[in-house]
Biotite code that builds the C-alpha atoms (Angstrom):
import biotite.structure as struc

atoms = struc.array([
    struc.Atom([-105.842, 32.977, 46.178], chain_id="A", res_id=1, res_name="MET", atom_name="CA", element="C"),
    struc.Atom([-103.505, 35.843, 45.958], chain_id="A", res_id=2, res_name="HIS", atom_name="CA", element="C"),
    struc.Atom([-105.211, 37.715, 42.970], chain_id="A", res_id=3, res_name="TYR", atom_name="CA", element="C"),
    struc.Atom([-109.166, 37.907, 42.810], chain_id="A", res_id=4, res_name="TYR", atom_name="CA", element="C"),
    struc.Atom([-111.643, 39.835, 39.855], chain_id="A", res_id=5, res_name="SER", atom_name="CA", element="C"),
    struc.Atom([-112.850, 43.431, 41.709], chain_id="A", res_id=6, res_name="PHE", atom_name="CA", element="C"),
    struc.Atom([-115.734, 44.834, 39.528], chain_id="A", res_id=7, res_name="ASN", atom_name="CA", element="C"),
    struc.Atom([-116.070, 48.028, 40.571], chain_id="A", res_id=8, res_name="ILE", atom_name="CA", element="C"),
    struc.Atom([-119.266, 49.056, 39.194], chain_id="A", res_id=9, res_name="GLY", atom_name="CA", element="C"),
    struc.Atom([-120.519, 46.070, 40.691], chain_id="A", res_id=10, res_name="ASP", atom_name="CA", element="C"),
    struc.Atom([-118.961, 47.035, 44.341], chain_id="A", res_id=11, res_name="TYR", atom_name="CA", element="C"),
    struc.Atom([-120.228, 50.354, 44.540], chain_id="A", res_id=12, res_name="ALA", atom_name="CA", element="C"),
    struc.Atom([-123.339, 49.672, 43.652], chain_id="A", res_id=13, res_name="SER", atom_name="CA", element="C"),
    struc.Atom([-123.553, 47.702, 46.455], chain_id="A", res_id=14, res_name="HIS", atom_name="CA", element="C"),
    struc.Atom([-121.990, 49.482, 49.016], chain_id="A", res_id=15, res_name="THR", atom_name="CA", element="C"),
    struc.Atom([-123.125, 53.204, 48.485], chain_id="A", res_id=16, res_name="ARG", atom_name="CA", element="C"),
    struc.Atom([-124.155, 53.674, 51.623], chain_id="A", res_id=17, res_name="ASN", atom_name="CA", element="C"),
    struc.Atom([-121.630, 52.307, 53.747], chain_id="A", res_id=18, res_name="LEU", atom_name="CA", element="C"),
    struc.Atom([-119.315, 54.440, 56.166], chain_id="A", res_id=19, res_name="SER", atom_name="CA", element="C"),
    struc.Atom([-115.857, 54.721, 55.241], chain_id="A", res_id=20, res_name="LEU", atom_name="CA", element="C"),
    struc.Atom([-114.729, 52.308, 58.244], chain_id="A", res_id=21, res_name="LEU", atom_name="CA", element="C"),
    struc.Atom([-117.536, 50.070, 57.031], chain_id="A", res_id=22, res_name="GLU", atom_name="CA", element="C"),
    struc.Atom([-116.182, 50.349, 53.682], chain_id="A", res_id=23, res_name="ASP", atom_name="CA", element="C"),
    struc.Atom([-112.632, 49.220, 55.120], chain_id="A", res_id=24, res_name="LEU", atom_name="CA", element="C"),
    struc.Atom([-114.060, 46.473, 56.998], chain_id="A", res_id=25, res_name="ALA", atom_name="CA", element="C"),
    struc.Atom([-115.754, 44.943, 54.391], chain_id="A", res_id=26, res_name="TYR", atom_name="CA", element="C"),
    struc.Atom([-112.932, 45.149, 51.683], chain_id="A", res_id=27, res_name="ARG", atom_name="CA", element="C"),
    struc.Atom([-110.338, 43.520, 54.340], chain_id="A", res_id=28, res_name="ARG", atom_name="CA", element="C"),
    struc.Atom([-112.762, 40.918, 55.509], chain_id="A", res_id=29, res_name="LEU", atom_name="CA", element="C"),
    struc.Atom([-112.972, 39.859, 51.319], chain_id="A", res_id=30, res_name="LEU", atom_name="CA", element="C"),
    struc.Atom([-108.936, 40.049, 51.389], chain_id="A", res_id=31, res_name="ASP", atom_name="CA", element="C"),
    struc.Atom([-109.502, 37.898, 54.087], chain_id="A", res_id=32, res_name="GLU", atom_name="CA", element="C"),
    struc.Atom([-112.023, 35.367, 52.635], chain_id="A", res_id=33, res_name="TYR", atom_name="CA", element="C"),
    struc.Atom([-109.897, 35.705, 49.342], chain_id="A", res_id=34, res_name="TYR", atom_name="CA", element="C"),
    struc.Atom([-106.405, 34.574, 50.980], chain_id="A", res_id=35, res_name="LEU", atom_name="CA", element="C"),
    struc.Atom([-107.441, 31.735, 52.855], chain_id="A", res_id=36, res_name="HIS", atom_name="CA", element="C"),
    struc.Atom([-110.312, 30.297, 50.453], chain_id="A", res_id=37, res_name="GLU", atom_name="CA", element="C"),
    struc.Atom([-112.404, 29.389, 53.963], chain_id="A", res_id=38, res_name="HIS", atom_name="CA", element="C"),
    struc.Atom([-115.023, 30.686, 55.386], chain_id="A", res_id=39, res_name="PRO", atom_name="CA", element="C"),
    struc.Atom([-113.981, 33.370, 58.558], chain_id="A", res_id=40, res_name="LEU", atom_name="CA", element="C"),
    struc.Atom([-114.608, 32.605, 61.719], chain_id="A", res_id=41, res_name="ASN", atom_name="CA", element="C"),
    struc.Atom([-117.600, 32.022, 64.163], chain_id="A", res_id=42, res_name="VAL", atom_name="CA", element="C"),
    struc.Atom([-116.347, 34.414, 66.104], chain_id="A", res_id=43, res_name="SER", atom_name="CA", element="C"),
    struc.Atom([-116.775, 38.466, 65.625], chain_id="A", res_id=44, res_name="VAL", atom_name="CA", element="C"),
    struc.Atom([-113.687, 39.137, 67.997], chain_id="A", res_id=45, res_name="THR", atom_name="CA", element="C"),
    struc.Atom([-111.675, 36.472, 65.950], chain_id="A", res_id=46, res_name="ALA", atom_name="CA", element="C"),
    struc.Atom([-112.776, 37.907, 62.538], chain_id="A", res_id=47, res_name="VAL", atom_name="CA", element="C"),
    struc.Atom([-112.048, 41.582, 64.237], chain_id="A", res_id=48, res_name="ALA", atom_name="CA", element="C"),
    struc.Atom([-108.317, 40.609, 64.801], chain_id="A", res_id=49, res_name="ARG", atom_name="CA", element="C"),
    struc.Atom([-107.606, 38.959, 62.105], chain_id="A", res_id=50, res_name="GLN", atom_name="CA", element="C"),
    struc.Atom([-108.302, 41.823, 59.575], chain_id="A", res_id=51, res_name="ILE", atom_name="CA", element="C"),
    struc.Atom([-106.452, 44.519, 62.337], chain_id="A", res_id=52, res_name="GLY", atom_name="CA", element="C"),
    struc.Atom([-110.153, 46.477, 63.119], chain_id="A", res_id=53, res_name="MET", atom_name="CA", element="C"),
    struc.Atom([-110.331, 44.917, 66.561], chain_id="A", res_id=54, res_name="ARG", atom_name="CA", element="C"),
    struc.Atom([-111.537, 48.366, 67.931], chain_id="A", res_id=55, res_name="GLU", atom_name="CA", element="C"),
    struc.Atom([-114.465, 48.568, 65.679], chain_id="A", res_id=56, res_name="HIS", atom_name="CA", element="C"),
    struc.Atom([-116.257, 44.880, 65.954], chain_id="A", res_id=57, res_name="GLU", atom_name="CA", element="C"),
    struc.Atom([-119.524, 46.533, 65.893], chain_id="A", res_id=58, res_name="ASP", atom_name="CA", element="C"),
    struc.Atom([-119.024, 47.609, 61.796], chain_id="A", res_id=59, res_name="CYS", atom_name="CA", element="C"),
    struc.Atom([-117.251, 43.882, 61.594], chain_id="A", res_id=60, res_name="ILE", atom_name="CA", element="C"),
    struc.Atom([-120.622, 42.869, 62.610], chain_id="A", res_id=61, res_name="LYS", atom_name="CA", element="C"),
    struc.Atom([-122.596, 45.058, 60.550], chain_id="A", res_id=62, res_name="PHE", atom_name="CA", element="C"),
    struc.Atom([-120.990, 43.793, 57.391], chain_id="A", res_id=63, res_name="ILE", atom_name="CA", element="C"),
    struc.Atom([-121.061, 40.386, 57.977], chain_id="A", res_id=64, res_name="LEU", atom_name="CA", element="C"),
    struc.Atom([-124.633, 40.204, 58.741], chain_id="A", res_id=65, res_name="ASP", atom_name="CA", element="C"),
    struc.Atom([-125.202, 42.262, 55.346], chain_id="A", res_id=66, res_name="SER", atom_name="CA", element="C"),
    struc.Atom([-122.673, 39.861, 53.020], chain_id="A", res_id=67, res_name="PHE", atom_name="CA", element="C"),
    struc.Atom([-122.075, 36.861, 54.745], chain_id="A", res_id=68, res_name="PHE", atom_name="CA", element="C"),
    struc.Atom([-124.352, 34.168, 55.406], chain_id="A", res_id=69, res_name="ILE", atom_name="CA", element="C"),
    struc.Atom([-123.547, 32.446, 58.934], chain_id="A", res_id=70, res_name="PHE", atom_name="CA", element="C"),
    struc.Atom([-122.994, 28.759, 59.228], chain_id="A", res_id=71, res_name="THR", atom_name="CA", element="C"),
    struc.Atom([-121.685, 26.085, 61.825], chain_id="A", res_id=72, res_name="GLU", atom_name="CA", element="C"),
    struc.Atom([-118.318, 25.957, 59.753], chain_id="A", res_id=73, res_name="SER", atom_name="CA", element="C"),
    struc.Atom([-118.363, 30.023, 59.909], chain_id="A", res_id=74, res_name="GLY", atom_name="CA", element="C"),
    struc.Atom([-119.444, 32.841, 57.827], chain_id="A", res_id=75, res_name="TRP", atom_name="CA", element="C"),
    struc.Atom([-119.206, 32.520, 53.932], chain_id="A", res_id=76, res_name="ILE", atom_name="CA", element="C"),
    struc.Atom([-119.894, 34.781, 50.982], chain_id="A", res_id=77, res_name="ASN", atom_name="CA", element="C"),
    struc.Atom([-121.528, 33.056, 48.282], chain_id="A", res_id=78, res_name="THR", atom_name="CA", element="C"),
    struc.Atom([-119.995, 35.476, 45.630], chain_id="A", res_id=79, res_name="ARG", atom_name="CA", element="C"),
    struc.Atom([-116.462, 35.000, 46.948], chain_id="A", res_id=80, res_name="ALA", atom_name="CA", element="C"),
    struc.Atom([-117.121, 31.079, 46.440], chain_id="A", res_id=81, res_name="ASP", atom_name="CA", element="C"),
    struc.Atom([-118.050, 31.142, 42.928], chain_id="A", res_id=82, res_name="ARG", atom_name="CA", element="C"),
    struc.Atom([-115.085, 32.931, 42.248], chain_id="A", res_id=83, res_name="GLU", atom_name="CA", element="C"),
    struc.Atom([-112.840, 30.869, 44.589], chain_id="A", res_id=84, res_name="ILE", atom_name="CA", element="C"),
    struc.Atom([-113.945, 27.760, 42.455], chain_id="A", res_id=85, res_name="GLU", atom_name="CA", element="C"),
    struc.Atom([-113.721, 28.849, 39.269], chain_id="A", res_id=86, res_name="HIS", atom_name="CA", element="C"),
    struc.Atom([-110.034, 29.874, 40.118], chain_id="A", res_id=87, res_name="PHE", atom_name="CA", element="C"),
    struc.Atom([-109.444, 26.648, 41.146], chain_id="A", res_id=88, res_name="LYS", atom_name="CA", element="C"),
    struc.Atom([-111.262, 24.961, 38.044], chain_id="A", res_id=89, res_name="GLY", atom_name="CA", element="C"),
    struc.Atom([-108.825, 26.834, 35.544], chain_id="A", res_id=90, res_name="LYS", atom_name="CA", element="C"),
    struc.Atom([-105.632, 26.030, 37.660], chain_id="A", res_id=91, res_name="ILE", atom_name="CA", element="C"),
    struc.Atom([-106.981, 22.431, 37.335], chain_id="A", res_id=92, res_name="ALA", atom_name="CA", element="C"),
    struc.Atom([-107.855, 22.547, 33.755], chain_id="A", res_id=93, res_name="GLN", atom_name="CA", element="C"),
    struc.Atom([-104.974, 24.109, 33.286], chain_id="A", res_id=94, res_name="ALA", atom_name="CA", element="C"),
    struc.Atom([-102.406, 21.757, 34.843], chain_id="A", res_id=95, res_name="SER", atom_name="CA", element="C"),
    struc.Atom([-104.111, 18.847, 33.369], chain_id="A", res_id=96, res_name="ASN", atom_name="CA", element="C"),
    struc.Atom([-103.733, 20.483, 29.749], chain_id="A", res_id=97, res_name="ALA", atom_name="CA", element="C"),
    struc.Atom([-99.570, 20.910, 30.663], chain_id="A", res_id=98, res_name="GLY", atom_name="CA", element="C"),
    struc.Atom([-100.065, 17.305, 31.851], chain_id="A", res_id=99, res_name="LYS", atom_name="CA", element="C"),
    struc.Atom([-101.775, 16.157, 28.366], chain_id="A", res_id=100, res_name="ALA", atom_name="CA", element="C"),
    struc.Atom([-99.163, 18.189, 26.532], chain_id="A", res_id=101, res_name="SER", atom_name="CA", element="C"),
    struc.Atom([-95.663, 16.783, 28.340], chain_id="A", res_id=102, res_name="ALA", atom_name="CA", element="C"),
    struc.Atom([-97.608, 13.154, 27.646], chain_id="A", res_id=103, res_name="GLU", atom_name="CA", element="C"),
    struc.Atom([-97.643, 13.949, 23.523], chain_id="A", res_id=104, res_name="ARG", atom_name="CA", element="C"),
    struc.Atom([-94.341, 15.279, 23.356], chain_id="A", res_id=105, res_name="ARG", atom_name="CA", element="C"),
    struc.Atom([-93.422, 12.266, 25.510], chain_id="A", res_id=106, res_name="LEU", atom_name="CA", element="C"),
    struc.Atom([-94.746, 9.655, 22.798], chain_id="A", res_id=107, res_name="ASN", atom_name="CA", element="C"),
    struc.Atom([-93.814, 11.594, 19.894], chain_id="A", res_id=108, res_name="VAL", atom_name="CA", element="C"),
    struc.Atom([-90.182, 11.583, 21.432], chain_id="A", res_id=109, res_name="ARG", atom_name="CA", element="C"),
    struc.Atom([-90.788, 7.660, 21.982], chain_id="A", res_id=110, res_name="SER", atom_name="CA", element="C"),
    struc.Atom([-92.054, 7.082, 19.013], chain_id="A", res_id=111, res_name="THR", atom_name="CA", element="C"),
    struc.Atom([-89.011, 8.774, 17.028], chain_id="A", res_id=112, res_name="CYS", atom_name="CA", element="C"),
    struc.Atom([-86.416, 6.585, 19.318], chain_id="A", res_id=113, res_name="VAL", atom_name="CA", element="C"),
    struc.Atom([-88.240, 3.387, 18.710], chain_id="A", res_id=114, res_name="GLN", atom_name="CA", element="C"),
    struc.Atom([-84.893, 0.671, 17.967], chain_id="A", res_id=115, res_name="PRO", atom_name="CA", element="C"),
    struc.Atom([-85.261, -0.629, 14.490], chain_id="A", res_id=116, res_name="ASN", atom_name="CA", element="C"),
    struc.Atom([-84.669, -4.693, 15.047], chain_id="A", res_id=117, res_name="ASN", atom_name="CA", element="C"),
    struc.Atom([-84.010, -5.231, 11.603], chain_id="A", res_id=118, res_name="LYS", atom_name="CA", element="C"),
    struc.Atom([-81.982, -2.422, 11.376], chain_id="A", res_id=119, res_name="GLN", atom_name="CA", element="C"),
    struc.Atom([-78.129, -4.052, 10.656], chain_id="A", res_id=120, res_name="GLU", atom_name="CA", element="C"),
    struc.Atom([-75.275, -3.635, 13.538], chain_id="A", res_id=121, res_name="PRO", atom_name="CA", element="C"),
    struc.Atom([-72.331, -1.044, 12.657], chain_id="A", res_id=122, res_name="ILE", atom_name="CA", element="C"),
    struc.Atom([-69.078, -2.213, 11.640], chain_id="A", res_id=123, res_name="THR", atom_name="CA", element="C"),
    struc.Atom([-66.298, -0.950, 10.777], chain_id="A", res_id=124, res_name="ASN", atom_name="CA", element="C"),
    struc.Atom([-65.566, -2.591, 7.747], chain_id="A", res_id=125, res_name="LYS", atom_name="CA", element="C"),
    struc.Atom([-61.854, -0.308, 6.725], chain_id="A", res_id=126, res_name="HIS", atom_name="CA", element="C"),
    struc.Atom([-58.634, -2.340, 6.577], chain_id="A", res_id=127, res_name="LYS", atom_name="CA", element="C"),
    struc.Atom([-56.303, -0.773, 9.018], chain_id="A", res_id=128, res_name="PRO", atom_name="CA", element="C"),
    struc.Atom([-52.769, 1.046, 7.471], chain_id="A", res_id=129, res_name="ILE", atom_name="CA", element="C"),
    struc.Atom([-50.298, -1.138, 8.282], chain_id="A", res_id=130, res_name="ASN", atom_name="CA", element="C"),
    struc.Atom([-46.752, 0.207, 8.164], chain_id="A", res_id=131, res_name="ASN", atom_name="CA", element="C"),
    struc.Atom([-43.650, -1.920, 6.677], chain_id="A", res_id=132, res_name="ILE", atom_name="CA", element="C"),
    struc.Atom([-41.266, -1.883, 9.041], chain_id="A", res_id=133, res_name="THR", atom_name="CA", element="C"),
    struc.Atom([-38.661, -4.166, 8.037], chain_id="A", res_id=134, res_name="THR", atom_name="CA", element="C"),
    struc.Atom([-36.085, -4.247, 5.512], chain_id="A", res_id=135, res_name="THR", atom_name="CA", element="C"),
    struc.Atom([-37.082, -5.986, 2.124], chain_id="A", res_id=136, res_name="PRO", atom_name="CA", element="C"),
    struc.Atom([-34.537, -8.534, 0.832], chain_id="A", res_id=137, res_name="GLU", atom_name="CA", element="C"),
    struc.Atom([-32.288, -7.143, -1.838], chain_id="A", res_id=138, res_name="GLY", atom_name="CA", element="C"),
    struc.Atom([-31.991, -3.334, -0.230], chain_id="A", res_id=139, res_name="VAL", atom_name="CA", element="C"),
    struc.Atom([-29.156, -2.882, 2.310], chain_id="A", res_id=140, res_name="SER", atom_name="CA", element="C"),
    struc.Atom([-30.094, -1.006, 5.082], chain_id="A", res_id=141, res_name="GLN", atom_name="CA", element="C"),
    struc.Atom([-29.313, 2.567, 4.335], chain_id="A", res_id=142, res_name="ASP", atom_name="CA", element="C"),
    struc.Atom([-30.546, 2.814, 1.206], chain_id="A", res_id=143, res_name="ILE", atom_name="CA", element="C"),
    struc.Atom([-33.799, 1.622, 2.911], chain_id="A", res_id=144, res_name="TRP", atom_name="CA", element="C"),
    struc.Atom([-33.715, 3.984, 5.991], chain_id="A", res_id=145, res_name="ASP", atom_name="CA", element="C"),
    struc.Atom([-32.966, 6.798, 3.407], chain_id="A", res_id=146, res_name="SER", atom_name="CA", element="C"),
    struc.Atom([-36.564, 5.701, 1.722], chain_id="A", res_id=147, res_name="PHE", atom_name="CA", element="C"),
    struc.Atom([-38.170, 6.076, 5.194], chain_id="A", res_id=148, res_name="VAL", atom_name="CA", element="C"),
    struc.Atom([-36.831, 8.927, 6.102], chain_id="A", res_id=149, res_name="GLN", atom_name="CA", element="C"),
    struc.Atom([-37.924, 11.027, 2.448], chain_id="A", res_id=150, res_name="GLN", atom_name="CA", element="C"),
    struc.Atom([-41.673, 8.959, 3.337], chain_id="A", res_id=151, res_name="ARG", atom_name="CA", element="C"),
    struc.Atom([-41.901, 10.286, 6.426], chain_id="A", res_id=152, res_name="LYS", atom_name="CA", element="C"),
    struc.Atom([-40.927, 13.831, 4.972], chain_id="A", res_id=153, res_name="LYS", atom_name="CA", element="C"),
    struc.Atom([-43.658, 13.391, 2.642], chain_id="A", res_id=154, res_name="SER", atom_name="CA", element="C"),
    struc.Atom([-46.244, 12.302, 5.238], chain_id="A", res_id=155, res_name="ARG", atom_name="CA", element="C"),
    struc.Atom([-46.697, 9.416, 3.288], chain_id="A", res_id=156, res_name="ALA", atom_name="CA", element="C"),
    struc.Atom([-47.021, 5.197, 4.324], chain_id="A", res_id=157, res_name="VAL", atom_name="CA", element="C"),
    struc.Atom([-44.749, 2.691, 3.416], chain_id="A", res_id=158, res_name="ILE", atom_name="CA", element="C"),
    struc.Atom([-47.378, -0.675, 2.748], chain_id="A", res_id=159, res_name="THR", atom_name="CA", element="C"),
    struc.Atom([-46.709, -3.797, 1.126], chain_id="A", res_id=160, res_name="GLU", atom_name="CA", element="C"),
    struc.Atom([-48.872, -2.225, -1.938], chain_id="A", res_id=161, res_name="THR", atom_name="CA", element="C"),
    struc.Atom([-46.539, 0.497, -2.551], chain_id="A", res_id=162, res_name="VAL", atom_name="CA", element="C"),
    struc.Atom([-43.892, -1.654, -2.654], chain_id="A", res_id=163, res_name="ILE", atom_name="CA", element="C"),
    struc.Atom([-44.713, -3.817, -5.077], chain_id="A", res_id=164, res_name="ASN", atom_name="CA", element="C"),
    struc.Atom([-45.924, -0.839, -7.351], chain_id="A", res_id=165, res_name="SER", atom_name="CA", element="C"),
    struc.Atom([-42.354, 0.398, -7.223], chain_id="A", res_id=166, res_name="ILE", atom_name="CA", element="C"),
    struc.Atom([-41.374, -3.015, -7.719], chain_id="A", res_id=167, res_name="GLN", atom_name="CA", element="C"),
    struc.Atom([-43.148, -3.373, -10.788], chain_id="A", res_id=168, res_name="LYS", atom_name="CA", element="C"),
    struc.Atom([-42.294, -0.439, -12.349], chain_id="A", res_id=169, res_name="GLU", atom_name="CA", element="C"),
    struc.Atom([-38.619, -0.884, -11.673], chain_id="A", res_id=170, res_name="ALA", atom_name="CA", element="C"),
    struc.Atom([-38.739, -4.633, -13.424], chain_id="A", res_id=171, res_name="ASN", atom_name="CA", element="C"),
    struc.Atom([-40.238, -2.749, -16.035], chain_id="A", res_id=172, res_name="LYS", atom_name="CA", element="C"),
    struc.Atom([-36.918, -0.334, -16.337], chain_id="A", res_id=173, res_name="ALA", atom_name="CA", element="C"),
    struc.Atom([-34.805, -3.009, -15.624], chain_id="A", res_id=174, res_name="GLY", atom_name="CA", element="C"),
    struc.Atom([-34.073, -1.991, -12.003], chain_id="A", res_id=175, res_name="TRP", atom_name="CA", element="C"),
    struc.Atom([-33.538, -3.512, -9.206], chain_id="A", res_id=176, res_name="THR", atom_name="CA", element="C"),
    struc.Atom([-35.994, -2.115, -6.406], chain_id="A", res_id=177, res_name="LEU", atom_name="CA", element="C"),
    struc.Atom([-32.800, -1.033, -4.410], chain_id="A", res_id=178, res_name="GLU", atom_name="CA", element="C"),
    struc.Atom([-31.888, 1.174, -7.287], chain_id="A", res_id=179, res_name="MET", atom_name="CA", element="C"),
    struc.Atom([-35.826, 2.497, -7.471], chain_id="A", res_id=180, res_name="ALA", atom_name="CA", element="C"),
    struc.Atom([-35.375, 3.307, -3.748], chain_id="A", res_id=181, res_name="LEU", atom_name="CA", element="C"),
    struc.Atom([-32.285, 5.289, -3.944], chain_id="A", res_id=182, res_name="ALA", atom_name="CA", element="C"),
    struc.Atom([-33.875, 7.321, -6.668], chain_id="A", res_id=183, res_name="GLU", atom_name="CA", element="C"),
    struc.Atom([-36.985, 8.202, -4.814], chain_id="A", res_id=184, res_name="CYS", atom_name="CA", element="C"),
    struc.Atom([-35.426, 9.355, -1.274], chain_id="A", res_id=185, res_name="ALA", atom_name="CA", element="C"),
    struc.Atom([-33.013, 11.024, -3.519], chain_id="A", res_id=186, res_name="ALA", atom_name="CA", element="C"),
    struc.Atom([-35.531, 12.750, -5.660], chain_id="A", res_id=187, res_name="ARG", atom_name="CA", element="C"),
    struc.Atom([-37.993, 13.057, -2.989], chain_id="A", res_id=188, res_name="GLY", atom_name="CA", element="C"),
    struc.Atom([-40.914, 11.061, -5.315], chain_id="A", res_id=189, res_name="TRP", atom_name="CA", element="C"),
    struc.Atom([-43.819, 9.654, -3.647], chain_id="A", res_id=190, res_name="ARG", atom_name="CA", element="C"),
    struc.Atom([-43.906, 6.722, -5.913], chain_id="A", res_id=191, res_name="GLY", atom_name="CA", element="C"),
    struc.Atom([-41.856, 5.489, -9.004], chain_id="A", res_id=192, res_name="PHE", atom_name="CA", element="C"),
    struc.Atom([-42.982, 5.224, -13.077], chain_id="A", res_id=193, res_name="LYS", atom_name="CA", element="C"),
    struc.Atom([-40.600, 3.132, -15.163], chain_id="A", res_id=194, res_name="ALA", atom_name="CA", element="C"),
    struc.Atom([-41.317, 5.775, -18.000], chain_id="A", res_id=195, res_name="GLU", atom_name="CA", element="C"),
    struc.Atom([-39.528, 8.643, -15.360], chain_id="A", res_id=196, res_name="TRP", atom_name="CA", element="C"),
    struc.Atom([-36.559, 6.487, -16.025], chain_id="A", res_id=197, res_name="VAL", atom_name="CA", element="C"),
    struc.Atom([-36.511, 6.357, -19.433], chain_id="A", res_id=198, res_name="ARG", atom_name="CA", element="C"),
    struc.Atom([-37.174, 9.660, -19.876], chain_id="A", res_id=199, res_name="THR", atom_name="CA", element="C"),
    struc.Atom([-33.818, 10.540, -17.471], chain_id="A", res_id=200, res_name="GLU", atom_name="CA", element="C"),
    struc.Atom([-31.982, 7.801, -20.348], chain_id="A", res_id=201, res_name="SER", atom_name="CA", element="C"),
    struc.Atom([-33.147, 9.244, -23.321], chain_id="A", res_id=202, res_name="GLU", atom_name="CA", element="C"),
    struc.Atom([-31.743, 12.728, -22.459], chain_id="A", res_id=203, res_name="LYS", atom_name="CA", element="C"),
    struc.Atom([-28.595, 11.268, -21.377], chain_id="A", res_id=204, res_name="GLN", atom_name="CA", element="C"),
    struc.Atom([-28.120, 9.986, -24.592], chain_id="A", res_id=205, res_name="PHE", atom_name="CA", element="C"),
    struc.Atom([-29.150, 12.552, -26.881], chain_id="A", res_id=206, res_name="ASN", atom_name="CA", element="C"),
    struc.Atom([-26.042, 14.253, -25.524], chain_id="A", res_id=207, res_name="GLN", atom_name="CA", element="C"),
    struc.Atom([-23.442, 15.020, -27.540], chain_id="A", res_id=208, res_name="PRO", atom_name="CA", element="C"),
    struc.Atom([-20.795, 12.345, -25.420], chain_id="A", res_id=209, res_name="GLN", atom_name="CA", element="C"),
    struc.Atom([-23.151, 10.242, -25.415], chain_id="A", res_id=210, res_name="SER", atom_name="CA", element="C"),
    struc.Atom([-23.500, 9.712, -29.022], chain_id="A", res_id=211, res_name="LYS", atom_name="CA", element="C"),
    struc.Atom([-20.049, 9.654, -29.974], chain_id="A", res_id=212, res_name="ALA", atom_name="CA", element="C"),
    struc.Atom([-19.868, 7.081, -27.221], chain_id="A", res_id=213, res_name="MET", atom_name="CA", element="C"),
    struc.Atom([-21.967, 4.711, -29.485], chain_id="A", res_id=214, res_name="LEU", atom_name="CA", element="C"),
    struc.Atom([-21.008, 5.388, -32.283], chain_id="A", res_id=215, res_name="GLY", atom_name="CA", element="C"),
    struc.Atom([-17.013, 3.946, -30.403], chain_id="A", res_id=216, res_name="VAL", atom_name="CA", element="C"),
    struc.Atom([-19.519, 1.185, -28.548], chain_id="A", res_id=217, res_name="MET", atom_name="CA", element="C"),
    struc.Atom([-20.759, -0.007, -32.357], chain_id="A", res_id=218, res_name="LEU", atom_name="CA", element="C"),
    struc.Atom([-17.655, 0.032, -34.040], chain_id="A", res_id=219, res_name="VAL", atom_name="CA", element="C"),
    struc.Atom([-15.884, -2.041, -31.211], chain_id="A", res_id=220, res_name="GLN", atom_name="CA", element="C"),
    struc.Atom([-18.807, -4.027, -31.244], chain_id="A", res_id=221, res_name="GLN", atom_name="CA", element="C"),
    struc.Atom([-18.707, -4.817, -35.257], chain_id="A", res_id=222, res_name="GLU", atom_name="CA", element="C"),
    struc.Atom([-14.809, -5.256, -34.600], chain_id="A", res_id=223, res_name="ILE", atom_name="CA", element="C"),
    struc.Atom([-15.115, -7.940, -32.443], chain_id="A", res_id=224, res_name="ASP", atom_name="CA", element="C"),
    struc.Atom([-17.751, -9.444, -34.550], chain_id="A", res_id=225, res_name="ARG", atom_name="CA", element="C"),
    struc.Atom([-15.279, -9.747, -37.495], chain_id="A", res_id=226, res_name="LEU", atom_name="CA", element="C"),
    struc.Atom([-12.362, -11.014, -35.213], chain_id="A", res_id=227, res_name="LYS", atom_name="CA", element="C"),
    struc.Atom([-15.011, -14.053, -34.807], chain_id="A", res_id=228, res_name="ASN", atom_name="CA", element="C"),
    struc.Atom([-15.217, -14.113, -38.366], chain_id="A", res_id=229, res_name="GLU", atom_name="CA", element="C"),
    struc.Atom([-11.212, -13.875, -39.128], chain_id="A", res_id=230, res_name="GLY", atom_name="CA", element="C"),
    struc.Atom([-11.620, -10.760, -41.304], chain_id="A", res_id=231, res_name="THR", atom_name="CA", element="C"),
    struc.Atom([-10.004, -8.591, -39.258], chain_id="A", res_id=232, res_name="GLU", atom_name="CA", element="C"),
    struc.Atom([-7.360, -8.090, -41.395], chain_id="A", res_id=233, res_name="ASN", atom_name="CA", element="C"),
    struc.Atom([-9.369, -7.332, -44.819], chain_id="A", res_id=234, res_name="GLU", atom_name="CA", element="C"),
    struc.Atom([-11.016, -4.554, -42.976], chain_id="A", res_id=235, res_name="ILE", atom_name="CA", element="C"),
    struc.Atom([-8.164, -2.709, -42.133], chain_id="A", res_id=236, res_name="PHE", atom_name="CA", element="C"),
    struc.Atom([-6.250, -3.159, -45.844], chain_id="A", res_id=237, res_name="GLU", atom_name="CA", element="C"),
    struc.Atom([-9.341, -1.939, -47.394], chain_id="A", res_id=238, res_name="ASN", atom_name="CA", element="C"),
])
């Protein structure tokens, strides 16, 4: 033991009549006893040497006779033995409590991480995105390269679904796939809708020049129809 309880009142009541040397010898004997936790040597001379009081064996002998009991194992002190046993009991109790606490934590941790045998394995059901790298049929290489570069700038993928969607909208607008891809590349569109180009066509039609051209076309169509019927001269004479 490197520490023991020291009751000043109790010690004083039992050592009131000791001289300074005898009091010093008693304190050193107690320290030696508690430190090594076993009886003192049977030889008084050896004990005096151990506590550094070789020249005061008479004081050592008096203290041993007064406060210790001689046995075959050596000099013992019953009060000190009780304190030592109490100390060892507390150490053992603390050790057992620590082991029990560690075992409880381990059991809780083990319970929390028990595998669930019924749990389905985790699988990745997401299909990988495959970019189209080959030029679609009916599209020139220059138009395709321009479309690919535009998609890269927009950080957009080129999948079969994307191409099919553009083809579908191009068909609605009466365009070819190549025309639609060229329009996307030129305008920076990420997609293509038929109504987008229809709106552009309507704007162009509403221009005065477009209306005039339409009138000319209608007249020309009527002339062609009349030619087929053989009545062209009648129309001009009237």
